[in-house]
VOPAGU-2260 file (C-alpha; in pm, 1 decimal, decimal comma):
REM VOPAGU-2260
SITE   aa  ch    i         X         Y         Z
SITE  UNK   A    0    -875,6  -18406,7  -16405,3
SITE  UNK   A    1    -960,1  -18735,1  -16576,4
SITE  UNK   A    2   -1280,4  -18593,2  -16731,2
SITE  UNK   A    3   -1089,4  -18287,1  -16853,2
SITE  UNK   A    4    -833,1  -18513,4  -17020,9
SITE  UNK   A    5   -1106,6  -18723,7  -17184,3
SITE  UNK   A    6   -1274,5  -18413,2  -17329,2
SITE  UNK   A    7    -956,3  -18320,3  -17515,9
SITE  UNK   A    8    -911,8  -18412,5  -17879,0
SITE  UNK   A    9    -653,1  -18673,3  -17972,5
SITE  UNK   A   10    -426,8  -18402,6  -18108,9
SITE  UNK   A   11    -449,6  -18198,5  -17786,7
SITE  UNK   A   12    -386,0  -18512,4  -17580,3
SITE  UNK   A   13     -67,8  -18573,0  -17777,3
SITE  UNK   A   14      39,9  -18212,3  -17726,3
SITE  UNK   A   15     -33,4  -18225,1  -17351,6
SITE  UNK   A   16     150,9  -18555,7  -17315,9
SITE  UNK   A   17     454,9  -18413,4  -17496,1
SITE  UNK   A   18     449,6  -18103,9  -17276,2
SITE  UNK   A   19     440,8  -18310,2  -16955,8
SITE  UNK   A   20     714,2  -18548,3  -17064,0
SITE  UNK   A   21     929,1  -18262,8  -17194,3
SITE  UNK   A   22     898,4  -18089,3  -16858,2
SITE  UNK   A   23    1000,3  -18412,3  -16684,2
SITE  UNK   A   24    1300,2  -18451,5  -16914,9
SITE  UNK   A   25    1401,4  -18089,8  -16859,3
SITE  UNK   A   26    1378,4  -18129,1  -16480,2
SITE  UNK   A   27    1582,7  -18448,6  -16489,7
SITE  UNK   A   28    1836,6  -18278,7  -16717,7
SITE  UNK   A   29    1864,6  -17982,6  -16481,0
SITE  UNK   A   30    1917,8  -18211,2  -16183,4
SITE  UNK   A   31    2179,7  -18421,6  -16363,5
SITE  UNK   A   32    2356,1  -18116,3  -16509,6
SITE  UNK   A   33    2375,2  -17960,9  -16163,0
SITE  UNK   A   34    2532,2  -18272,0  -16010,6
SITE  UNK   A   35    2770,6  -18329,6  -16301,3
SITE  UNK   A   36    2886,0  -17965,8  -16290,9
SITE  UNK   A   37    2936,9  -17997,3  -15915,1
SITE  UNK   A   38    3162,8  -18298,8  -15971,3
SITE  UNK   A   39    3353,8  -18115,3  -16247,2
SITE  UNK   A   40    3397,4  -17810,9  -16024,2
SITE  UNK   A   41    3539,0  -18030,3  -15747,4
SITE  UNK   A   42    3773,4  -18190,5  -16001,1
SITE  UNK   A   43    3901,2  -17846,6  -16097,5
SITE  UNK   A   44    3973,3  -17765,6  -15731,6
SITE  UNK   A   45    4142,2  -18096,4  -15647,3
SITE  UNK   A   46    4499,7  -17997,5  -15725,4
SITE  UNK   A   47    4460,2  -17644,3  -15591,2
SITE  UNK   A   48    4679,8  -17728,9  -15292,8
SITE  UNK   A   49    4960,3  -17841,7  -15523,9
SITE  UNK   A   50    4932,8  -17512,5  -15714,8
SITE  UNK   A   51    4944,7  -17315,7  -15386,3
SITE  UNK   A   52    5254,1  -17505,7  -15272,2
SITE  UNK   A   53    5419,4  -17444,5  -15610,1
SITE  UNK   A   54    5347,2  -17070,9  -15579,6
SITE  UNK   A   55    5489,4  -17077,4  -15225,3
SITE  UNK   A   56    5808,0  -17247,2  -15349,9
SITE  UNK   A   57    5845,4  -16993,3  -15631,4
SITE  UNK   A   58    5787,1  -16705,8  -15388,7
SITE  UNK   A   59    6052,0  -16841,1  -15150,4
SITE  UNK   A   60    6301,8  -16872,5  -15436,9
SITE  UNK   A   61    6229,4  -16510,9  -15538,7
SITE  UNK   A   62    6304,8  -16390,7  -15183,7
SITE  UNK   A   63    6630,6  -16587,0  -15170,5
SITE  UNK   A   64    6735,4  -16464,8  -15514,2
SITE  UNK   A   65    6668,3  -16098,1  -15437,4
SITE  UNK   A   66    6842,1  -16134,4  -15096,6
SITE  UNK   A   67    7153,0  -16278,0  -15261,0
SITE  UNK   A   68    7144,0  -16006,6  -15526,7
SITE  UNK   A   69    7126,9  -15729,8  -15263,1
SITE  UNK   A   70    7406,9  -15876,5  -15051,3
SITE  UNK   A   71    7626,0  -15900,9  -15360,7
SITE  UNK   A   72    7549,4  -15561,3  -15512,1
SITE  UNK   A   73    7392,8  -15354,6  -15231,9
SITE  UNK   A   74    7182,8  -15179,4  -15494,5
SITE  UNK   A   75    6859,3  -15000,0  -15408,6
SITE  UNK   A   76    6673,4  -15190,6  -15681,5
SITE  UNK   A   77    6780,3  -15523,2  -15534,3
SITE  UNK   A   78    6674,7  -15410,0  -15186,3
SITE  UNK   A   79    6332,2  -15303,4  -15315,4
SITE  UNK   A   80    6296,2  -15638,8  -15490,2
SITE  UNK   A   81    6381,8  -15817,0  -15165,3
SITE  UNK   A   82    6126,2  -15629,7  -14953,1
SITE  UNK   A   83    5859,7  -15670,5  -15221,9
SITE  UNK   A   84    5925,9  -16044,2  -15258,5
SITE  UNK   A   85    5940,3  -16092,0  -14880,2
SITE  UNK   A   86    5604,5  -15917,1  -14838,5
SITE  UNK   A   87    5452,2  -16127,6  -15117,5
SITE  UNK   A   88    5586,6  -16448,0  -14961,4
SITE  UNK   A   89    5446,9  -16342,6  -14622,8
SITE  UNK   A   90    5106,6  -16298,3  -14787,1
SITE  UNK   A   91    5125,0  -16648,9  -14934,5
SITE  UNK   A   92    5208,8  -16787,8  -14590,6
SITE  UNK   A   93    4905,4  -16616,4  -14436,7
SITE  UNK   A   94    4682,9  -16780,6  -14696,9
SITE  UNK   A   95    4821,2  -17128,5  -14617,1
SITE  UNK   A   96    4544,4  -17320,6  -14441,6
SITE  UNK   A   97    4562,3  -17685,6  -14336,6
SITE  UNK   A   98    4253,5  -17685,1  -14113,7
SITE  UNK   A   99    4083,5  -18023,8  -14120,9
SITE  UNK   A  100    4381,3  -18200,9  -14280,5
SITE  UNK   A  101    4562,0  -18508,1  -14149,3
SITE  UNK   A  102    4786,5  -18455,6  -13842,4
SITE  UNK   A  103    5107,4  -18519,4  -14040,9
SITE  UNK   A  104    5004,7  -18264,5  -14301,4
SITE  UNK   A  105    4917,7  -18007,1  -14036,2
SITE  UNK   A  106    5257,1  -18062,0  -13869,6
SITE  UNK   A  107    5439,7  -18012,6  -14200,6
SITE  UNK   A  108    5240,2  -17695,0  -14264,1
SITE  UNK   A  109    5320,9  -17560,8  -13916,0
SITE  UNK   A  110    5690,6  -17641,9  -13967,0
SITE  UNK   A  111    5687,1  -17449,2  -14293,7
SITE  UNK   A  112    5532,3  -17146,0  -14120,0
SITE  UNK   A  113    5776,4  -17154,6  -13828,5
SITE  UNK   A  114    6080,5  -17205,3  -14050,6
SITE  UNK   A  115    5959,9  -16929,2  -14283,4
SITE  UNK   A  116    5935,2  -16685,9  -13988,7
SITE  UNK   A  117    6290,4  -16777,9  -13890,4
SITE  UNK   A  118    6408,4  -16748,8  -14249,4
SITE  UNK   A  119    6260,5  -16401,2  -14294,6
SITE  UNK   A  120    6410,4  -16293,4  -13960,4
SITE  UNK   A  121    6757,3  -16412,7  -14067,3
SITE  UNK   A  122    6714,1  -16249,6  -14409,5
SITE  UNK   A  123    6606,2  -15914,2  -14259,1
SITE  UNK   A  124    6898,7  -15926,1  -14018,1
SITE  UNK   A  125    7140,0  -15994,8  -14304,1
SITE  UNK   A  126    6999,6  -15701,1  -14501,6
SITE  UNK   A  127    7031,4  -15462,7  -14206,4
SITE  UNK   A  128    7385,3  -15583,3  -14132,5
SITE  UNK   A  129    7483,2  -15540,3  -14497,4
SITE  UNK   A  130    7344,6  -15185,9  -14497,9
SITE  UNK   A  131    7549,1  -15119,2  -14182,9
SITE  UNK   A  132    7867,4  -15273,6  -14332,7
SITE  UNK   A  133    7881,5  -15536,6  -14054,0
SITE  UNK   A  134    8040,5  -15800,0  -14275,1
SITE  UNK   A  135    8079,0  -16090,3  -14031,2
SITE  UNK   A  136    7725,2  -16052,2  -13901,7
SITE  UNK   A  137    7554,1  -16038,4  -14240,3
SITE  UNK   A  138    7755,1  -16338,3  -14362,7
SITE  UNK   A  139    7648,0  -16541,9  -14059,7
SITE  UNK   A  140    7284,9  -16433,9  -14097,4
SITE  UNK   A  141    7294,3  -16512,4  -14468,9
SITE  UNK   A  142    7434,9  -16859,1  -14398,5
SITE  UNK   A  143    7156,3  -16921,0  -14143,5
SITE  UNK   A  144    6895,4  -16795,1  -14392,5
SITE  UNK   A  145    7033,2  -17021,8  -14668,4
SITE  UNK   A  146    7023,9  -17326,4  -14441,1
SITE  UNK   A  147    6666,4  -17249,4  -14340,5
SITE  UNK   A  148    6578,0  -17192,0  -14708,0
SITE  UNK   A  149    6696,2  -17546,2  -14791,4
SITE  UNK   A  150    6497,2  -17690,9  -14501,7
SITE  UNK   A  151    6177,4  -17512,1  -14610,4
SITE  UNK   A  152    6220,0  -17635,3  -14967,2
SITE  UNK   A  153    6257,1  -17991,3  -14836,2
SITE  UNK   A  154    5933,9  -17959,1  -14634,6
SITE  UNK   A  155    5753,8  -17806,2  -14933,9
SITE  UNK   A  156    5866,8  -18092,4  -15157,9
SITE  UNK   A  157    5749,4  -18356,3  -14907,1
SITE  UNK   A  158    5418,3  -18180,8  -14850,4
SITE  UNK   A  159    5363,1  -18141,6  -15226,0
SITE  UNK   A  160    5415,4  -18515,1  -15282,7
SITE  UNK   A  161    5183,2  -18600,3  -14993,4
SITE  UNK   A  162    4909,2  -18368,0  -15119,6
SITE  UNK   A  163    4953,5  -18500,2  -15472,4
SITE  UNK   A  164    4896,1  -18857,3  -15352,0
SITE  UNK   A  165    4584,2  -18754,0  -15155,1
SITE  UNK   A  166    4449,2  -18546,7  -15444,9
SITE  UNK   A  167    4504,0  -18834,0  -15687,0
SITE  UNK   A  168    4295,7  -19066,6  -15467,2
SITE  UNK   A  169    4021,3  -18803,8  -15445,9
SITE  UNK   A  170    4037,4  -18753,6  -15822,4
SITE  UNK   A  171    3985,1  -19125,4  -15886,9
SITE  UNK   A  172    3688,2  -19120,8  -15648,3
SITE  UNK   A  173    3533,9  -18821,8  -15828,0
SITE  UNK   A  174    3585,0  -18987,6  -16166,0
SITE  UNK   A  175    3387,2  -19284,1  -16036,3
SITE  UNK   A  176    3108,1  -19051,3  -15921,3
SITE  UNK   A  177    3109,2  -18877,2  -16258,8
SITE  UNK   A  178    3078,9  -19208,2  -16446,2
SITE  UNK   A  179    2794,4  -19315,4  -16216,7
SITE  UNK   A  180    2602,1  -18992,9  -16278,9
SITE  UNK   A  181    2663,5  -19031,6  -16650,6
SITE  UNK   A  182    2522,1  -19385,3  -16644,9
SITE  UNK   A  183    2219,2  -19278,8  -16440,8
SITE  UNK   A  184    2150,5  -18989,4  -16676,9
SITE  UNK   A  185    2156,6  -19217,6  -16980,7
SITE  UNK   A  186    1921,1  -19469,6  -16815,2
SITE  UNK   A  187    1674,9  -19206,2  -16693,2
SITE  UNK   A  188    1665,7  -19018,8  -17020,9
SITE  UNK   A  189    1627,0  -19342,0  -17212,9
SITE  UNK   A  190    1335,1  -19449,2  -16993,9
SITE  UNK   A  191    1161,1  -19112,0  -17021,0
SITE  UNK   A  192    1211,9  -19107,4  -17395,5
SITE  UNK   A  193    1082,3  -19462,5  -17428,6
SITE  UNK   A  194     771,3  -19377,8  -17226,9
SITE  UNK   A  195     715,2  -19062,9  -17428,4
SITE  UNK   A  196     750,9  -19243,4  -17761,3
SITE  UNK   A  197     517,1  -19520,6  -17644,8
SITE  UNK   A  198     248,5  -19271,9  -17540,3
SITE  UNK   A  199     275,5  -19079,2  -17864,1
SITE  UNK   A  200     255,0  -19402,1  -18065,2
SITE  UNK   A  201     -59,0  -19513,3  -17874,6
SITE  UNK   A  202    -239,7  -19181,7  -17924,0
SITE  UNK   A  203    -142,9  -19128,0  -18286,0
SITE  UNK   A  204    -194,6  -19477,2  -18428,1
SITE  UNK   A  205    -481,0  -19361,7  -18653,1
SITE  UNK   A  206    -397,8  -18991,3  -18682,8
SITE  UNK   A  207    -370,8  -18823,4  -19019,7
SITE  UNK   A  208     -37,5  -18750,7  -19185,7
SITE  UNK   A  209      -6,7  -18390,7  -19057,9
SITE  UNK   A  210     -26,8  -18519,4  -18700,4
SITE  UNK   A  211     234,6  -18788,0  -18778,1
SITE  UNK   A  212     465,4  -18516,7  -18908,5
SITE  UNK   A  213     425,4  -18324,2  -18583,5
SITE  UNK   A  214     499,9  -18644,0  -18390,5
SITE  UNK   A  215     825,3  -18693,9  -18580,8
SITE  UNK   A  216     927,7  -18336,4  -18509,2
SITE  UNK   A  217     858,6  -18387,2  -18138,9
SITE  UNK   A  218    1063,1  -18707,8  -18130,4
SITE  UNK   A  219    1350,4  -18525,3  -18295,5
SITE  UNK   A  220    1322,0  -18256,4  -18029,1
SITE  UNK   A  221    1334,1  -18522,4  -17756,6
SITE  UNK   A  222    1643,3  -18687,6  -17908,1
SITE  UNK   A  223    1810,7  -18348,2  -17908,7
SITE  UNK   A  224    1725,4  -18311,1  -17539,9
SITE  UNK   A  225    1886,5  -18649,1  -17468,4
SITE  UNK   A  226    2223,1  -18520,9  -17591,2
SITE  UNK   A  227    2228,4  -18216,1  -17365,2
SITE  UNK   A  228    2365,7  -18406,6  -17067,3
SITE  UNK   A  229    2695,5  -18448,6  -17256,8
SITE  UNK   A  230    2762,9  -18073,0  -17247,7
SITE  UNK   A  231    3024,5  -18024,2  -16976,3
SITE  UNK   A  232    3296,3  -17761,2  -17010,9
SITE  UNK   A  233    3624,0  -17813,3  -16823,1
SITE  UNK   A  234    3816,8  -17499,5  -16720,5
SITE  UNK   A  235    4153,5  -17465,0  -16898,9
SITE  UNK   A  236    4319,3  -17435,8  -16555,7
SITE  UNK   A  237    4193,9  -17789,1  -16483,4
SITE  UNK   A  238    4376,5  -17905,2  -16797,5
SITE  UNK   A  239    4690,9  -17727,1  -16683,1
SITE  UNK   A  240    4669,7  -17872,2  -16331,1
SITE  UNK   A  241    4606,0  -18219,2  -16475,4
SITE  UNK   A  242    4915,4  -18190,5  -16697,7
SITE  UNK   A  243    5124,0  -18093,2  -16395,2
SITE  UNK   A  244    4979,9  -18385,8  -16200,5
SITE  UNK   A  245    5063,9  -18619,7  -16489,3
SITE  UNK   A  246    5419,3  -18486,7  -16497,6
SITE  UNK   A  247    5462,5  -18549,6  -16124,9
SITE  UNK   A  248    5318,6  -18898,8  -16160,3
SITE  UNK   A  249    5554,4  -18976,5  -16452,2
SITE  UNK   A  250    5845,4  -18845,3  -16245,4
SITE  UNK   A  251    5747,6  -19071,7  -15954,4
SITE  UNK   A  252    5740,5  -19366,9  -16195,3
SITE  UNK   A  253    6086,5  -19274,0  -16338,1
SITE  UNK   A  254    5939,3  -19203,1  -16682,4
SITE  UNK   A  255    6172,1  -18909,4  -16746,0
SITE  UNK   A  256    6095,9  -18862,9  -17115,7
SITE  UNK   A  257    5722,6  -18870,0  -17053,4
SITE  UNK   A  258    5761,1  -18630,0  -16760,9
SITE  UNK   A  259    5969,0  -18390,7  -16973,4
SITE  UNK   A  260    5713,6  -18401,1  -17255,7
SITE  UNK   A  261    5418,6  -18332,5  -17023,8
SITE  UNK   A  262    5605,7  -18055,2  -16841,7
SITE  UNK   A  263    5684,1  -17883,4  -17172,3
SITE  UNK   A  264    5321,1  -17913,0  -17278,8
SITE  UNK   A  265    5212,8  -17770,0  -16943,5
SITE  UNK   A  266    5459,3  -17480,3  -16982,7
SITE  UNK   A  267    5335,7  -17421,1  -17339,1
SITE  UNK   A  268    4968,6  -17411,0  -17236,0
SITE  UNK   A  269    5041,3  -17209,4  -16921,2
SITE  UNK   A  270    5194,0  -16938,5  -17143,7
SITE  UNK   A  271    4890,7  -16961,7  -17372,5
SITE  UNK   A  272    4641,5  -16950,2  -17083,1
SITE  UNK   A  273    4811,6  -16659,0  -16908,9
SITE  UNK   A  274    4879,4  -16482,3  -17237,9
SITE  UNK   A  275    4719,2  -16154,9  -17332,2
SITE  UNK   A  276    4963,7  -15941,1  -17135,4
SITE  UNK   A  277    5087,3  -15634,9  -17317,8
SITE  UNK   A  278    5449,2  -15744,8  -17322,1
SITE  UNK   A  279    5689,5  -16030,8  -17267,1
SITE  UNK   A  280    6064,0  -16082,3  -17311,6
SITE  UNK   A  281    6269,9  -16247,7  -17580,5
SITE  UNK   A  282    6375,0  -16512,5  -17332,1
SITE  UNK   A  283    6015,4  -16614,4  -17257,9
SITE  UNK   A  284    5916,2  -16605,2  -17623,6
SITE  UNK   A  285    6214,3  -16824,3  -17720,5
SITE  UNK   A  286    6132,7  -17064,7  -17439,1
SITE  UNK   A  287    5779,1  -17092,3  -17578,4
SITE  UNK   A  288    5923,3  -17167,0  -17924,4
SITE  UNK   A  289    6155,0  -17432,7  -17774,8
SITE  UNK   A  290    5856,9  -17605,5  -17613,5
SITE  UNK   A  291    5655,4  -17578,7  -17935,5
SITE  UNK   A  292    5932,1  -17736,7  -18149,8
SITE  UNK   A  293    5992,4  -18003,9  -17886,1
SITE  UNK   A  294    5623,5  -18101,0  -17888,7
SITE  UNK   A  295    5617,0  -18111,1  -18270,5
SITE  UNK   A  296    5928,2  -18328,5  -18283,6
SITE  UNK   A  297    5773,6  -18575,7  -18039,8
SITE  UNK   A  298    5464,3  -18588,3  -18260,2
SITE  UNK   A  299    5658,7  -18616,5  -18587,8
SITE  UNK   A  300    5957,6  -18822,9  -18466,8
SITE  UNK   A  301    6210,3  -18539,5  -18465,4
SITE  UNK   A  302    6167,3  -18439,8  -18829,3
SITE  UNK   A  303    6213,7  -18064,3  -18765,9
SITE  UNK   A  304    6564,9  -17925,5  -18711,3
SITE  UNK   A  305    6564,0  -17605,8  -18509,0
SITE  UNK   A  306    6874,6  -17390,0  -18476,3
SITE  UNK   A  307    6918,8  -17084,0  -18253,2
SITE  UNK   A  308    7186,3  -16818,6  -18274,3
SITE  UNK   A  309    7104,7  -16568,8  -17999,8
SITE  UNK   A  310    7319,1  -16311,6  -17823,7
SITE  UNK   A  311    7280,8  -16377,2  -17452,4
SITE  UNK   A  312    7263,5  -16014,4  -17343,7
SITE  UNK   A  313    6957,3  -15954,7  -17565,6
SITE  UNK   A  314    6732,8  -16210,5  -17392,7
SITE  UNK   A  315    6579,1  -15953,3  -17149,5
SITE  UNK   A  316    6462,9  -15730,9  -17439,1
SITE  UNK   A  317    6089,7  -15655,7  -17416,8
SITE  UNK   A  318    5860,4  -15749,9  -17706,4
SITE  UNK   A  319    5482,1  -15797,4  -17738,3
SITE  UNK   A  320    5370,4  -16139,8  -17617,5
SITE  UNK   A  321    5270,5  -16418,8  -17860,3
SITE  UNK   A  322    5467,1  -16277,2  -18154,9
SITE  UNK   A  323    5762,9  -16509,0  -18211,4
SITE  UNK   A  324    5589,1  -16846,5  -18171,3
SITE  UNK   A  325    5315,2  -16774,0  -18429,6
SITE  UNK   A  326    5584,2  -16675,0  -18682,3
SITE  UNK   A  327    5770,2  -17003,0  -18621,8
SITE  UNK   A  328    5440,6  -17191,5  -18641,3
SITE  UNK   A  329    5371,4  -17025,5  -18974,9
SITE  UNK   A  330    5716,2  -17133,8  -19100,4
SITE  UNK   A  331    5637,6  -17493,6  -19001,3
SITE  UNK   A  332    5287,5  -17511,4  -19149,3
SITE  UNK   A  333    5336,5  -17305,7  -19465,4
SITE  UNK   A  334    5708,8  -17351,1  -19520,9
SITE  UNK   A  335    5848,8  -17696,1  -19439,1
SITE  UNK   A  336    5552,9  -17916,7  -19353,2
SITE  UNK   A  337    5503,8  -18068,1  -19699,4
SITE  UNK   A  338    5860,6  -18067,3  -19831,3
SITE  UNK   A  339    6021,6  -18400,2  -19918,6
SITE  UNK   A  340    6361,3  -18311,0  -19769,0
SITE  UNK   A  341    6454,2  -18248,3  -19402,6
SITE  UNK   A  342    6297,0  -17922,9  -19284,9
SITE  UNK   A  343    6504,7  -17670,9  -19094,0
SITE  UNK   A  344    6413,0  -17349,1  -18909,9
SITE  UNK   A  345    6680,8  -17105,1  -18793,1
SITE  UNK   A  346    6620,2  -16834,1  -18531,3
SITE  UNK   A  347    6878,7  -16555,1  -18514,6
SITE  UNK   A  348    6888,6  -16271,9  -18258,7
SITE  UNK   A  349    7158,4  -16005,6  -18298,6
SITE  UNK   A  350    7209,3  -15647,1  -18188,4
SITE  UNK   A  351    7225,8  -15358,6  -18433,1
SITE  UNK   A  352    7302,4  -15042,4  -18240,2
SITE  UNK   A  353    6990,4  -14939,3  -18050,7
SITE  UNK   A  354    6788,4  -15212,2  -18225,1
SITE  UNK   A  355    6755,0  -15588,1  -18211,0
SITE  UNK   A  356    6730,0  -15791,6  -18529,6
SITE  UNK   A  357    6524,8  -16112,2  -18511,0
SITE  UNK   A  358    6500,8  -16341,6  -18809,0
SITE  UNK   A  359    6314,6  -16668,9  -18858,8
SITE  UNK   A  360    6430,9  -16855,0  -19170,6
SITE  UNK   A  361    6313,4  -17183,5  -19319,2
SITE  UNK   A  362    6429,8  -17394,7  -19611,4
SITE  UNK   A  363    6074,9  -17460,0  -19727,9
SITE  UNK   A  364    5862,0  -17390,8  -20032,8
SITE  UNK   A  365    5937,0  -17017,5  -20053,2
SITE  UNK   A  366    5712,9  -16739,6  -20186,6
SITE  UNK   A  367    5679,8  -16531,0  -20496,8
SITE  UNK   A  368    5717,3  -16150,6  -20486,4
SITE  UNK   A  369    5346,9  -16109,1  -20560,6
SITE  UNK   A  370    5251,5  -16340,3  -20274,2
SITE  UNK   A  371    5480,8  -16153,3  -20034,2
SITE  UNK   A  372    5317,0  -15822,8  -20128,6
SITE  UNK   A  373    4969,5  -15969,0  -20069,5
SITE  UNK   A  374    5062,7  -16108,0  -19727,7
SITE  UNK   A  375    5235,5  -15791,8  -19606,6
SITE  UNK   A  376    4944,4  -15571,8  -19714,7
SITE  UNK   A  377    4682,8  -15799,2  -19562,0
SITE  UNK   A  378    4529,0  -15872,1  -19902,3
SITE  UNK   A  379    4602,1  -16247,9  -19889,5
SITE  UNK   A  380    4307,3  -16485,7  -19905,5
SITE  UNK   A  381    4144,4  -16650,3  -19606,5
SITE  UNK   A  382    4407,3  -16924,7  -19590,0
SITE  UNK   A  383    4707,7  -16736,8  -19729,9
SITE  UNK   A  384    4933,2  -16560,5  -19483,9
SITE  UNK   A  385    4722,3  -16689,3  -19198,7
SITE  UNK   A  386    4871,9  -16853,2  -18892,7
SITE  UNK   A  387    4721,2  -17175,1  -18759,6
SITE  UNK   A  388    4600,4  -17008,9  -18441,7
SITE  UNK   A  389    4373,6  -16786,2  -18648,9
SITE  UNK   A  390    4591,7  -16474,8  -18628,6
SITE  UNK   A  391    4693,3  -16323,0  -18960,9
SITE  UNK   A  392    5053,9  -16221,3  -19022,1
SITE  UNK   A  393    4926,0  -15871,4  -19096,3
SITE  UNK   A  394    4770,6  -15869,5  -18748,3
SITE  UNK   A  395    5111,5  -15946,5  -18595,1
SITE  UNK   A  396    5259,6  -15657,4  -18793,3
SITE  UNK   A  397    4987,2  -15422,2  -18666,2
SITE  UNK   A  398    5047,1  -15521,5  -18303,5
SITE  UNK   A  399    5420,7  -15465,8  -18338,4
SITE  UNK   A  400    5365,8  -15121,9  -18490,2
SITE  UNK   A  401    5123,4  -15025,4  -18213,4
SITE  UNK   A  402    5358,9  -15153,4  -17942,2
SITE  UNK   A  403    5663,4  -14966,0  -18073,4
SITE  UNK   A  404    5485,7  -14669,6  -18232,1
SITE  UNK   A  405    5665,2  -14707,7  -18563,8
SITE  UNK   A  406    5624,3  -14882,7  -18898,3
SITE  UNK   A  407    5857,0  -15090,2  -19119,0
SITE  UNK   A  408    5922,9  -15333,3  -18834,1
SITE  UNK   A  409    5869,6  -15659,6  -19022,6
SITE  UNK   A  410    6024,4  -15771,5  -19350,6
SITE  UNK   A  411    5924,0  -16085,7  -19544,1
SITE  UNK   A  412    6184,6  -16214,7  -19792,2
SITE  UNK   A  413    6214,9  -16510,6  -20028,8
SITE  UNK   A  414    6424,1  -16571,6  -20338,7
SITE  UNK   A  415    6126,3  -16747,5  -20494,6
SITE  UNK   A  416    5940,2  -17074,8  -20481,0
SITE  UNK   A  417    6152,0  -17358,9  -20343,1
SITE  UNK   A  418    6406,4  -17117,3  -20193,6
SITE  UNK   A  419    6273,8  -17084,8  -19837,6
SITE  UNK   A  420    6140,4  -16778,1  -19655,6
SITE  UNK   A  421    6282,3  -16536,5  -19397,4
SITE  UNK   A  422    6076,5  -16318,5  -19162,8
SITE  UNK   A  423    6284,1  -16037,6  -19006,8
SITE  UNK   A  424    6188,4  -15806,1  -18719,0
SITE  UNK   A  425    6388,5  -15490,1  -18644,2
SITE  UNK   A  426    6286,0  -15389,8  -18292,2
SITE  UNK   A  427    6397,2  -15106,0  -18062,6
SITE  UNK   A  428    6611,8  -15237,4  -17779,7
SITE  UNK   A  429    6393,7  -15199,4  -17470,1
SITE  UNK   A  430    6539,1  -15394,1  -17178,7
SITE  UNK   A  431    6311,0  -15545,4  -16912,6
SITE  UNK   A  432    6370,3  -15423,6  -16556,5
SITE  UNK   A  433    6519,0  -15651,7  -16292,5
């Protein structure tokens, strides 16, 4: 092997040395990337138990709500909702696993299971008694179910706090491991790079300029390889779970304003993450707008005034998801952001026969008639008529027309520059079920 190496030209020695060291760097990178990704994956799973307990609490509330609705109305829809929610809750219970956890945690989990079995038994008995018009019996069973419901919620709350504390300790431990791996990766890559540069310098001391140029290109390639260890992508659900964890921690520390801010951010990003559904409701879309304005006002010290005038009975109306918030965002960024007077956005929701009229008005810079025509036709430039999330206003119009199967849904109005802008949507009144 030594004689083979000695027979090589200086140029080939340099090439062989670079190949060997590059392979070593790649192997080290692969090893470090694998371990770092393992740590990140474990971080993403840390607060899974808190998410499961939150889903269990929401499922229990759905069962109680549909049970109450059926006992009050005795409608077939309410009864179907109850049986569906009860079956879903039962499925969540079956997936609850506390194997290998601390004894106290296992006891709490077993209590939740046992109480849930009793709760569902009381609820089923109340439903059957209500269907049989046995008033005293269904009232007693409903009272027992409600008491058990409160007890389960108490256990879920205690278990959630306990798991949150344990998960936080584990998270801090994993962060330490991540930092250690990061430090090791920097040291190892630095050493390999230093050795590689030293070898190249020794072999190319008296090489001609073309060889020196190749050496510089190789060093640049090595420096690029050094940066690869920084590439680590965190799942958006980890961000969402971390926001929820931060909100719980702020709540435990009595930082109510901080907790409220983080919870609204978590709700905003949860809607964004789980977006892409075909439809939503006005209530959910308005809630998203509320969170968006709240976050902006925290960032900009409450400089945006937001007014709502909505008819309560129209909140369940179905509309395509992610329609209202981008329009409000457009009003903020292209209407009131750069005005020197207090900016105001007004959302109005009123009924007009079989239709619902939504309007978003601002007191901002306004638009000319020519500009309005360009935006509505999709002929505006790359930055004109474009929402900050990358979705053009014309795209929103197209989605509305596809969803409702009709045109002339959106109207864009302004009395001119400096007179504000109003975006109006005339939508068929389609009410969400349940």
